[in-house]
Structures are given as structure tokens and as C-alpha cells.
C-alpha positions as CSV (number, residue, x, y, z in Angstrom):
1,M,0.0,0.0,0.0
2,K,2.8,2.4,1.0
3,S,4.6,1.8,-2.2
4,K,1.6,2.5,-4.4
5,F,1.3,5.7,-2.6
6,Y,4.9,6.6,-3.0
7,L,4.7,5.5,-6.6
8,S,1.5,7.6,-7.3
9,F,3.2,10.5,-5.2
10,M,6.5,10.3,-7.4
11,V,4.4,10.2,-10.8
12,A,2.4,13.2,-9.5
13,V,5.7,15.1,-8.6
14,C,7.2,14.2,-12.1
15,M,4.3,15.4,-14.0
16,G,4.0,18.6,-12.0
17,L,7.7,19.3,-12.6
18,S,7.3,18.5,-16.3
19,L,4.2,20.8,-16.5
20,F,6.1,23.5,-14.6
21,A,9.1,23.2,-17.0
22,V,6.8,23.4,-20.2
23,G,4.8,26.2,-18.6
24,S,8.0,28.3,-17.7
25,N,9.5,27.5,-21.3
26,A,6.3,28.6,-22.9
27,A,6.4,31.9,-20.6
28,H,10.2,32.5,-21.4
29,E,9.3,32.0,-25.2
30,L,6.3,34.6,-24.8
31,T,8.5,37.0,-22.9
32,H,11.3,36.7,-25.5
33,K,8.9,37.1,-28.4
34,Y,7.5,40.4,-26.6
35,E,10.9,41.6,-25.9
36,A,12.0,41.1,-29.6
37,K,8.9,43.0,-30.7
38,N,9.6,45.7,-28.2
39,T,13.1,46.4,-29.5
40,V,14.4,49.9,-30.3
41,T,16.1,50.6,-33.5
42,P,18.3,53.7,-34.2
43,K,15.4,55.0,-36.4
44,D,13.2,54.9,-33.2
45,N,15.8,56.8,-31.3
46,E,15.7,59.3,-34.1
47,I,11.9,59.5,-34.1
48,I,11.8,60.0,-30.3
49,G,14.2,62.9,-31.0
50,V,12.0,64.5,-33.6
51,L,8.9,64.0,-31.4
52,M,10.6,65.9,-28.5
53,V,11.8,68.8,-30.7
54,L,8.2,69.2,-32.2
55,N,6.7,69.3,-28.8
56,K,9.2,71.6,-27.5
57,N,9.0,74.1,-30.3
58,E,5.1,74.3,-29.9
59,I,5.4,74.9,-26.2
60,A,8.1,77.6,-26.7
61,V,6.0,79.3,-29.3
62,A,2.9,79.2,-27.2
63,N,4.7,80.7,-24.2
64,A,6.3,83.4,-26.3
65,V,2.9,84.5,-27.6
66,L,1.1,84.2,-24.3
67,K,3.6,86.8,-23.0
68,K,2.7,89.1,-25.7
69,T,-0.9,88.8,-26.9
70,S,-4.2,90.2,-25.4
71,N,-6.4,88.4,-27.9
72,P,-8.6,86.1,-25.8
73,V,-8.9,83.7,-28.9
74,I,-5.2,83.4,-29.3
75,I,-4.5,83.1,-25.6
76,K,-7.0,80.1,-25.5
77,Y,-5.4,78.5,-28.4
78,A,-1.9,78.9,-27.1
79,R,-2.8,77.7,-23.6
80,M,-4.3,74.5,-25.3
81,L,-1.2,74.0,-27.4
82,K,0.9,74.4,-24.4
83,K,-1.0,71.9,-22.3
84,E,-1.4,69.4,-24.9
85,H,2.1,69.5,-26.3
86,T,3.5,69.3,-22.7
87,K,1.4,66.4,-22.1
88,N,2.6,64.6,-25.3
89,L,6.1,65.4,-24.5
90,N,5.8,63.9,-21.2
91,K,4.2,60.8,-22.6
92,T,6.9,60.5,-25.1
93,L,9.5,60.8,-22.4
94,R,7.8,58.1,-20.4
95,I,7.6,55.7,-23.4
96,S,11.3,56.4,-24.2
97,K,12.3,55.4,-20.7
98,K,10.0,52.4,-20.7
99,I,11.4,51.0,-23.9
100,G,14.9,51.9,-23.1
101,A,15.3,54.5,-26.0
102,M,17.4,57.6,-26.2
103,P,16.4,60.4,-28.4
104,I,19.1,61.2,-30.7
105,E,19.7,64.1,-33.1
106,S,19.0,63.5,-36.9
107,A,19.0,65.9,-39.7
108,V,15.3,66.2,-39.4
109,S,15.4,67.1,-35.7
110,K,18.2,69.7,-36.2
111,K,16.2,71.2,-39.1
112,L,13.0,71.4,-36.8
113,Q,15.0,72.9,-34.1
114,R,16.4,75.7,-36.1
115,H,13.0,76.3,-37.6
116,G,11.5,76.6,-34.1
117,E,14.4,79.2,-33.1
118,D,13.5,81.1,-36.3
119,E,9.8,81.3,-35.4
120,L,10.6,82.5,-31.9
121,R,12.9,85.3,-33.6
122,V,10.1,86.4,-35.8
123,L,7.4,86.5,-33.2
124,S,9.7,88.5,-30.8
125,T,9.6,91.4,-33.4
126,L,5.8,91.6,-33.4
127,Q,3.0,92.9,-31.3
128,G,-0.9,93.0,-31.4
129,Q,-2.7,91.9,-34.5
130,P,0.6,91.2,-36.6
131,L,1.7,88.9,-33.8
132,D,-1.6,87.1,-33.7
133,K,-1.8,86.8,-37.5
134,K,1.8,85.4,-37.7
135,F,1.5,83.1,-34.8
136,I,-1.7,81.5,-36.3
137,S,-0.1,81.3,-39.7
138,L,2.9,79.6,-38.4
139,M,0.5,77.1,-36.5
140,V,-1.2,76.2,-39.6
141,K,2.1,75.5,-41.4
142,D,3.7,73.7,-38.5
143,H,0.8,71.5,-37.9
144,S,0.3,70.7,-41.7
145,D,4.1,70.0,-41.8
146,A,3.8,67.6,-38.8
147,L,1.0,65.8,-40.1
148,H,3.0,65.4,-43.4
149,L,6.0,64.2,-41.4
150,I,3.8,61.7,-39.3
151,D,2.4,60.3,-42.5
152,T,5.5,60.0,-44.7
153,K,8.3,59.5,-42.4
154,L,7.4,58.7,-38.7
155,L,4.8,56.0,-39.3
156,K,6.9,54.6,-42.1
157,Y,10.0,54.1,-40.1
158,V,8.9,53.5,-36.6
159,S,9.4,49.8,-35.6
160,N,8.8,49.9,-31.8
161,P,5.1,49.2,-31.2
162,M,4.7,51.4,-28.2
163,L,6.2,54.2,-30.0
164,K,4.1,53.6,-33.1
165,E,0.9,53.6,-30.9
166,Q,2.0,56.9,-29.5
167,I,2.5,58.4,-33.0
168,I,-0.9,57.1,-34.1
169,A,-2.5,58.4,-30.9
170,T,-0.9,61.9,-31.5
171,R,-2.0,62.3,-35.1
172,P,-5.6,63.2,-34.4
173,H,-4.6,65.9,-31.9
174,I,-2.2,67.3,-34.4
175,A,-5.1,67.4,-37.1
176,K,-7.4,69.0,-34.5
177,H,-4.7,71.7,-33.8
178,L,-4.6,72.4,-37.5
179,E,-8.2,72.8,-37.9
180,D,-8.5,75.0,-34.9
181,A,-5.6,77.2,-36.3
182,K,-7.3,77.4,-39.7
183,Q,-10.6,78.4,-38.2
184,I,-8.9,81.2,-36.1
185,Q,-6.9,82.2,-39.2
186,M,-10.3,82.8,-41.1
187,S,-11.6,84.8,-38.2
188,L,-8.5,87.2,-38.1
189,K,-8.9,88.1,-41.9
């Protein structure tokens, strides 16, 4: 009787160990597949750099205009841009950290950074209605250009799924910013 019990016990232990081994191998394979899908390429690092520059440019321009304008429509739009681009920048930074990516400069991010600096210089020379009109015309152009960049470059070259998801989620916000800017532009004419 004892020998049957020990034999049954040993069979149960062996089966349990083999199931555990199979289960842990399957878990390891799933983890490995997820990690392989969640790798970061040099292009992903460049894309993060581009996203950071785009957001920082819009935040800087919004801040500059908020210091100088008294137009309530422009103030509302600039505050919205500042809030949403700050939120997007912070989310991009969190994703970058989570996936182990490092934003790196590229020809595109350098060009965007120079463009942002140029915009700030131009806006710093203006006051009143000329400032408001120039700001909105820049926002129409910037957001049109950002949509084009997302559609033709960023989504085309991104490989990390989390980063791609962020770009896809960002696109409708950029489109909304563009539509809002176009409506304001029409009202300023």
C-alpha cells in the first residue's frame, strides 16, 4: 500500500515538474517574443528626438505668444497648445524610458529645432494683431508639416510598437490643432 502511494506521489511530482518546465518555457518564449517585438532601432531613437523637438517648439512658441498677446482667442489656443504639447512631450519621455530608447539628433530634428528658433525670433519682433496673425499662420504651417512628417516618415520608419502607438494616438490631436488654427486664421482676416 505504501509503495503504491509513493509511486503515485512520485508520478504526480514528476508530472507537476514537467508541466512547470513546459509552462516556464512557454512563458520564457512569450517574454522573449514580446521583448523582440519591443526592441528599439536607431530610427526609433531618431523618431523620439523628432517628437521631442516638435513638442518643445510648440510649447516655446505658445509661451512666447502668451507673454505678448491680449487676444482672448489667441490666448485660449496658445494655452491649449502648451497644455497638449506638454502632455505629449511627457508621454513621449515616459515611453522612451520604458522602452529603453535614447532620443538622438538627426538631420530632421536639427532642421526642426532651427525652424523653431527662427519662429521665436520672428514672433519676438511683432506685437498686437500682426503677432496674432503670424502666430496662427505659423501654427497652420507647423501642424500641416507635422501631419506630413507623421504620415510620410515617422509612421513609415517606426518599428517599436509602443512608439508607433504613441504616434498614431498623437496624429488626431495634431489634425485638431491644425483645424482650430485654420478657423482662427479665417476669423482674423
